[in-house]
N, CA, C and O of each residue as an XYZ file, in Angstrom:
392
protein
N     104.082    107.328    113.182
C     102.634    107.814    113.631
C     104.275    108.887    113.418
O     105.455    108.668    113.692
N     103.673    109.836    112.917
C     104.054    111.951    112.351
C     104.025    112.236    113.315
O     105.123    112.331    113.864
N     102.593    112.604    114.267
C     102.008    113.072    115.418
C     103.062    112.492    116.158
O     103.826    113.455    116.207
N     103.775    111.346    116.924
C     103.981    111.178    118.188
C     104.826    110.539    117.769
O     105.682    110.133    118.555
N     104.895    110.250    116.544
C     106.764    109.075    116.636
C     105.960    107.995    116.823
O     105.609    107.717    115.677
N     105.274    106.939    117.823
C     105.053    105.666    117.664
C     104.805    104.460    116.526
O     103.982    104.727    115.651
N     105.335    103.407    116.487
C     105.173    102.531    114.940
C     105.343    101.966    115.333
O     105.892    101.715    116.406
N     104.733    101.305    114.256
C     104.142     99.480    113.698
C     103.951     98.947    113.485
O     102.767     99.202    113.265
N     104.204     97.221    113.016
C     103.999     96.784    111.612
C     103.544     96.813    111.035
O     104.317     97.265    110.190
N     102.389     96.654    110.420
C     101.994     96.826    110.045
C     101.077     98.620    109.684
O     100.990     99.620    110.396
N     100.533     98.315    108.238
C      99.970     99.595    107.714
C      98.324    100.362    108.499
O      97.729    101.425    108.674
N      98.259     98.991    108.724
C      96.651     99.158    109.018
C      96.322     99.428    110.735
O      95.202     99.650    111.195
N      98.130     99.309    111.847
C      97.187     99.564    112.865
C      98.078    101.290    112.691
O      97.895    102.165    113.538
N      98.865    101.470    111.648
C      98.797    103.184    111.788
C      98.027    104.001    111.171
O      98.330    105.194    111.201
N      97.066    103.655    110.595
C      95.829    103.793    110.433
C      95.325    103.629    110.908
O      94.399    104.313    110.471
N      94.815    102.964    112.049
C      93.957    103.368    113.007
C      94.162    104.139    114.066
O      93.211    104.849    114.390
N      95.355    104.218    114.844
C      95.956    104.597    114.934
C      95.794    106.370    114.952
O      95.322    107.162    115.768
N      96.228    106.460    114.058
C      95.956    107.734    113.484
C      94.691    108.571    113.628
O      94.485    109.784    113.649
N      93.875    107.432    113.723
C      92.214    108.550    114.006
C      91.914    109.326    115.714
O      91.032    110.024    116.214
N      93.241    108.699    116.177
C      93.098    109.593    117.650
C      93.171    110.649    117.543
O      92.446    111.472    118.101
N      94.586    110.998    116.366
C      94.622    112.727    117.065
C      93.661    113.534    115.354
O      93.286    114.655    115.009
N      93.645    111.906    114.665
C      91.975    113.266    114.192
C      90.911    113.132    114.499
O      90.036    113.670    113.820
N      90.683    112.612    115.269
C      89.453    113.133    116.501
C      89.680    114.084    116.662
O      89.129    115.034    116.106
N      90.882    114.168    117.766
C      90.923    115.181    118.624
C      91.867    116.918    117.428
O      92.746    117.749    117.660
N      90.816    116.546    116.091
C      91.754    117.933    115.437
C      89.936    118.445    114.763
O      89.552    119.611    114.669
N      89.182    117.303    114.420
C      88.095    117.486    113.886
C      86.492    117.257    114.755
O      86.429    116.600    115.794
N      85.688    117.695    114.332
C      84.578    117.940    114.830
C      84.298    117.051    114.580
O      84.892    116.211    115.256
N      83.575    116.609    113.838
C      83.502    114.528    112.581
C      83.935    114.029    111.919
O      83.968    114.346    110.730
N      84.269    113.382    112.241
C      85.656    112.217    111.824
C      84.624    111.177    110.850
O      83.921    110.461    111.563
N      84.461    111.018    109.675
C      84.181    110.095    108.648
C      85.956    109.101    108.265
O      87.041    109.472    107.818
N      85.194    107.251    108.925
C      86.575    106.237    109.122
C      85.965    105.406    107.614
O      84.940    105.594    106.959
N      86.515    104.942    107.533
C      86.405    104.140    105.788
C      86.994    102.377    106.783
O      88.106    101.949    107.092
N      85.620    101.854    106.970
C      85.371    100.837    107.612
C      86.448     98.863    107.031
O      86.758     97.808    107.583
N      86.603     99.663    105.346
C      87.734     98.358    104.976
C      89.018     98.207    105.496
O      89.573     97.173    105.871
N      89.680    100.061    105.465
C      91.105     99.940    106.219
C      90.768    101.535    107.020
O      91.599    102.413    106.788
N      89.720    101.853    107.828
C      90.254    102.899    109.506
C      91.103    104.304    107.973
O      91.744    105.053    108.710
N      91.144    104.405    107.697
C      92.075    105.837    106.749
C      90.239    106.616    107.089
O      89.173    106.061    106.824
N      90.446    108.100    107.772
C      89.217    108.832    108.691
C      89.249    109.923    107.010
O      89.921    110.034    105.984
N      88.332    110.371    107.508
C      88.455    112.277    107.046
C      87.246    113.014    107.636
O      86.393    112.639    108.441
N      87.482    114.499    106.816
C      87.086    114.724    107.850
C      85.555    115.621    106.894
O      85.206    116.792    107.042
N      84.994    114.676    106.060
C      83.571    114.994    104.759
C      83.476    113.837    104.533
O      84.390    113.102    104.159
N      82.229    113.509    104.757
C      81.727    112.457    104.473
C      81.714    112.183    102.660
O      81.701    111.006    102.299
N      81.716    112.967    101.891
C      81.853    113.023    100.110
C      83.060    112.753     99.734
O      83.438    112.553     98.579
N      83.759    112.741    100.815
C      85.427    112.179    100.430
C      85.821    110.970    101.279
O      86.889    110.428    100.995
N      85.165    110.528    102.185
C      84.647    109.158    102.625
C      84.161    108.016    101.479
O      84.699    106.955    101.162
N      83.042    108.600    101.030
C      82.524    107.707     99.744
C      83.535    108.414     98.381
O      84.354    107.558     98.046
N      83.612    109.076     97.950
C      84.702    108.728     96.898
C      85.954    107.977     97.278
O      86.321    107.171     96.423
N      86.699    108.062     98.376
C      88.055    106.733     98.734
C      87.048    105.409     98.493
O      87.238    104.745     97.474
N      85.850    104.972     99.533
C      85.197    103.917     99.213
C      85.247    103.421     97.896
O      85.673    102.275     97.749
N      84.898    104.058     96.924
C      85.530    103.775     95.475
C      87.106    102.442     94.917
O      87.287    101.423     94.250
N      87.752    103.294     95.662
C      89.037    101.998     96.055
C      88.645    101.492     96.229
O      88.001    101.185     95.225
N      88.225    100.488     97.551
C      87.927     99.164     97.344
C      86.626     98.909     96.487
O      87.184     98.381     95.525
N      85.562     98.910     96.220
C      85.030     98.919     95.770
C      85.180     98.516     94.183
O      84.347     97.852     93.566
N      86.013     98.878     93.813
C      86.028     98.961     92.102
C      85.381    100.023     91.273
O      85.789    100.413     90.179
N      84.206    100.493     91.989
C      82.945    101.033     91.349
C      83.727    102.391     90.334
O      84.444    103.147     90.989
N      83.623    102.628     89.119
C      84.167    104.419     88.228
C      82.298    104.488     88.059
O      81.209    103.920     88.139
N      82.620    104.981     87.939
C      80.998    106.119     87.658
C      81.445    106.627     86.594
O      81.176    106.175     85.481
N      82.203    107.655     86.809
C      82.803    108.844     85.771
C      83.162    108.168     84.254
O      83.521    107.001     84.415
N      83.166    108.487     83.134
C      82.597    108.119     82.033
C      82.908    109.912     80.983
O      82.704    111.126     80.978
N      83.390    109.016     80.426
C      83.817    110.366     78.804
C      82.846    110.934     78.734
O      82.277    110.508     79.738
N      82.133    111.663     78.254
C      80.381    112.267     78.446
C      80.546    112.316     76.646
O      79.476    112.364     76.041
N      82.034    112.302     75.673
C      82.056    112.548     74.736
C      81.808    111.568     73.899
O      80.950    111.560     73.016
N      82.759    110.517     74.247
C      82.988    108.996     73.670
C      82.879    107.805     74.492
O      83.059    106.620     74.211
N      82.515    108.432     75.659
C      83.725    107.202     76.011
C      84.373    105.954     76.295
O      84.236    105.017     77.081
N      85.239    106.348     75.222
C      86.286    106.342     75.580
C      87.761    106.169     76.595
O      88.096    107.307     76.923
N      88.420    105.455     76.996
C      89.804    105.598     77.551
C      90.929    106.349     76.409
O      90.163    106.532     75.464
N      91.400    106.535     76.252
C      92.968    107.190     75.478
C      93.800    106.655     75.868
O      94.777    106.602     75.122
N      93.888    106.049     77.055
C      95.923    106.173     77.298
C      94.989    105.269     78.504
O      94.153    105.365     79.403
N      96.004    104.187     77.605
C      96.488    102.805     78.062
C      97.544    102.479     78.486
O      98.514    102.818     77.808
N      97.828    101.606     79.913
C      98.833    101.024     79.606
C      99.737     99.850     79.073
O      99.553     98.712     78.642
N     100.760    100.652     79.305
C     101.555     99.481     78.583
C     102.282     98.621     78.877
O     103.328     98.288     78.320
N     101.617     98.047     80.080
C     102.225     96.771     81.007
C     100.740     96.036     81.232
O     100.677     94.829     81.469
N     100.051     96.525     81.176
C      98.789     95.568     81.503
C      97.239     95.547     80.554
O      96.295     94.771     80.408
N      97.724     97.132     79.959
C      96.521     97.264     79.397
C      95.156     98.047     79.521
O      94.336     98.541     78.747
N      95.313     97.920     80.794
C      94.443     99.525     81.197
C      94.564    100.433     80.939
O      95.630    100.988     81.207
N      93.276    101.285     80.096
C      92.611    102.868     80.062
C      92.863    102.829     81.252
O      93.170    102.030     82.137
N      92.471    104.903     80.915
C      91.911    105.587     82.045
C      91.777    107.099     80.494
O      92.514    107.356     79.542
N      90.672    107.619     80.920
C      90.549    108.829     80.803
C      91.659    110.282     80.888
O      91.593    111.172     80.040
N      92.655    110.315     82.058
C      92.757    111.553     82.029
C      94.207    110.579     82.225
O      94.139    109.517     82.845
N      95.674    111.129     81.550
C      96.884    111.379     81.708
C      97.272    110.957     83.183
O      97.971    109.973     83.428
N      96.814    111.693     84.011
C      97.489    112.099     84.816
C      96.733    110.829     86.173
O      97.145    110.692     87.325
N      95.640    110.127     85.549
C      95.697    108.546     86.002
C      96.436    106.957     85.594
O      96.530    105.832     86.086
N      96.935    107.828     84.177
C      97.454    106.651     84.035
C      99.097    106.151     84.949
O      99.527    105.057     85.315
N      99.630    107.534     85.041
C     100.694    107.870     85.161
C     100.532    107.795     86.622
O     101.189    108.627     87.248
N      99.876    107.066     87.235
C      99.386    106.704     89.392
C      99.720    105.459     88.872
O     100.651    104.715     89.180
N      98.851    105.329     88.055
C      97.981    103.702     88.309
C      99.683    103.172     87.501
O      99.946    101.977     87.635
N     100.552    103.898     86.857
C     101.433    103.211     86.090
C     102.521    102.184     87.503
O     102.873    101.013     87.362
N     102.862    103.174     88.883
C     103.658    102.932     89.964
C     103.149    101.860     89.850
O     103.363    101.267     88.793
N     102.411    101.299     90.740
C     101.482    100.191     90.642
C     102.560     98.679     89.458
O     102.191     97.522     89.659
N     103.330     98.824     88.762
C     104.198     97.963     87.976
C     105.559     98.100     88.578
O     106.323     97.257     89.048
N     105.694     99.997     88.367
C     107.281     99.921     88.352
C     107.143    100.051     90.045
O     107.607    100.878     90.829
N     106.804     99.574     90.123
C     106.931     99.829     92.541
C     107.880    101.251     92.801
O     108.784    100.988     93.594
N     107.902    102.299     92.464
C     107.632    104.104     92.593
C     106.685    103.811     93.799
O     105.576    103.280     93.735
N     107.251    104.201     94.764
C     106.369    104.936     95.922
C     106.858    106.701     96.203
O     108.051    106.923     96.408
N     106.246    107.417     96.194
C     106.605    109.149     95.727
C     106.734    109.554     97.163
O     107.616    110.213     97.713
N     105.192    108.774     97.842
C     105.042    109.153     99.096
C     106.022    108.257    100.665
O     106.257    107.079    100.934
N     106.341    109.600    101.356
C     107.155    108.449    102.296
C     105.792    107.905    103.295
O     104.653    108.359    103.394
N     106.497    106.682    103.997
C     105.666    105.853    104.496
C     105.763    106.593    106.025
O     105.102    106.154    106.966
């Protein structure tokens, strides 16, 4: 934990622990029931929950095509930025420190 340096074997333990610090700093907190991650705004929680459900409500309004395709698995995306983020699954790149 970056707040108190407590360590955990599992990520879910860290996520649940972080709620202690989040609740101290926020008036209200919205917590994901799937992974324990907390958010200050309900809209952020709803957007996050789509990562668990796979819901993809946004499509190209012009043609509904997804021009950016992953060479490794064929999955396609509307935005290049989303493709680049997805490709980390295949490369194992982890740009953010745990």
